[in-house]
C-alpha positions, -999 to +999 in steps of 0.1 A: -348+206-003-367+206-035-386+237-048-423+239-056-415+239-093-394+207-088-422+190-067-449+197-093-427+186-121-423+153-103-460+150-097-469+156-133-440+135-149-426+108-127-440+073-118-467+067-093-446+063-063-425+094-069-455+114-077-473+105-045-443+113-024-439+147-042-475+156-035-471+150+002-438+170+002-457+200-010-474+203+024-440+201+041-425+227+020-455+251+022-455+251+060-419+244+068-400+268+046-392+304+047-402+312+010-391+344-004-412+367-027-400+350-059-411+316-045-446+330-038-448+342-074-441+308-085-468+294-063-493+319-076-484+309-112-489+273-105-523+279-090-534+301-120-523+273-143-538+244-123-570+240-146-550+237-178-524+215-162-549+192-147-569+189-180-535+175-196-533+146-170-545+113-183-539+089-152-565+091-124-538+087-097-517+116-111-548+139-112-555+131-076-519+138-065-520+170-085-553+183-070-544+175-036-511+194-038-529+224-053-554+224-025-525+228+000-511+258-016-543+274-027-547+298+002-516+316-013-533+325-046-533+363-041-565+368-060-586+383-032-602+407-056-615+376-077-621+348-052-641+327-077-614+327-104-611+289-101-648+281-092-657+267-126-626+243-123-637+235-087-672+225-100-658+201-123-637+185-096-669+183-074-682+159-100-652+137-101-656+101-091-626+102-069-636+112-034-603+127-025-604+151-054-641+162-044-630+167-008-600+188-020-624+210-041-649+213-010-618+226+011-608+252-015-644+265-020-649+267+018-616+286+021-633+315+003-665+316+023-653+335+052-641+364+032-670+364+009-695+368+038-675+392+059-696+422+049-728+403+058-715+390+092-698+422+102-719+450+084-710+476+110-672+473+105-650+487+080-630+457+067-598+472+054-582+440+043-610+432+020-604+439-017-640+429-028-669+452-027-700+440-009-719+440-044-694+419-061-694+396-030-730+392-030-730+383-068-704+356-063-724+342-034-756+342-055-738+324-084-722+300-061-754+291-044-774+287-077-746+265-091-746+244-058-783+240-061-782+228-096-755+202-088-775+192-057-806+186-078-788+167-105-771+144-079-802+138-058-812+103-049-845+095-033-827+073-007-810+105+008-844+115+020-840+089+048-807+102+060-807+129+086-770+139+089-745+148+061-719+125+075-742+096+070-747+102+034-728+077+010-697+092-005-706+110-036-714+144-054-744+151-034-725+147-001-697+171-012-723+197-022-740+194+011-708+200+029-704+233+011-740+244+016-737+235+053-707+256+057-723+286+040-753+282+061-732+282+093-716+316+081-752+329+077-761+316+110-737+339+127-758+369+114-785+384+136-821+376+123-827+411+111-796+410+091-803+376+078-837+387+065-822+415+046-796+394+030-820+367+020-829+390-008-795+380-024-810+345-031-843+358-045-831+376-076 
């Protein structure tokens, strides 16, 4: 069985068919292997270098294969103390014309929302697994929301006003942004009204 290093080399260097197959093999390897500590270090290195590696890709199909493969292993990044470390790159991906790339970016951002809102949803509990202080989490959430709203405004079309449900929106940047905002609102919806009102101040700075 090929390693993660070998699969990503194939994704980045081989022809269209081999690159596509390698991107699909990343999922099988991620969920089907018993990777050792060294393999996880390799995965984390690939994730860290993803924005730079992606910037060097010239073919649209190869970029899609690469981003989809990264989205599969992203949850293994080991950067819980800085969950927004790839957010600038994700916002670039959200503006890509390729819907599969945008969807991958949506999934990776949404992966972070649960941990970022833990202190809000469970204020009475001591969350020992969290490496992020509530203050830093609040700032990340605030910055995320502001950036989403800016992208929402820039991608708005008056025709969207007629559409009630997100899944009825045409494929595009606006729809991708709405998926993330909806997910974030769902997490806040789990909070009691009293707690919600106190944390609404986060978005009034």
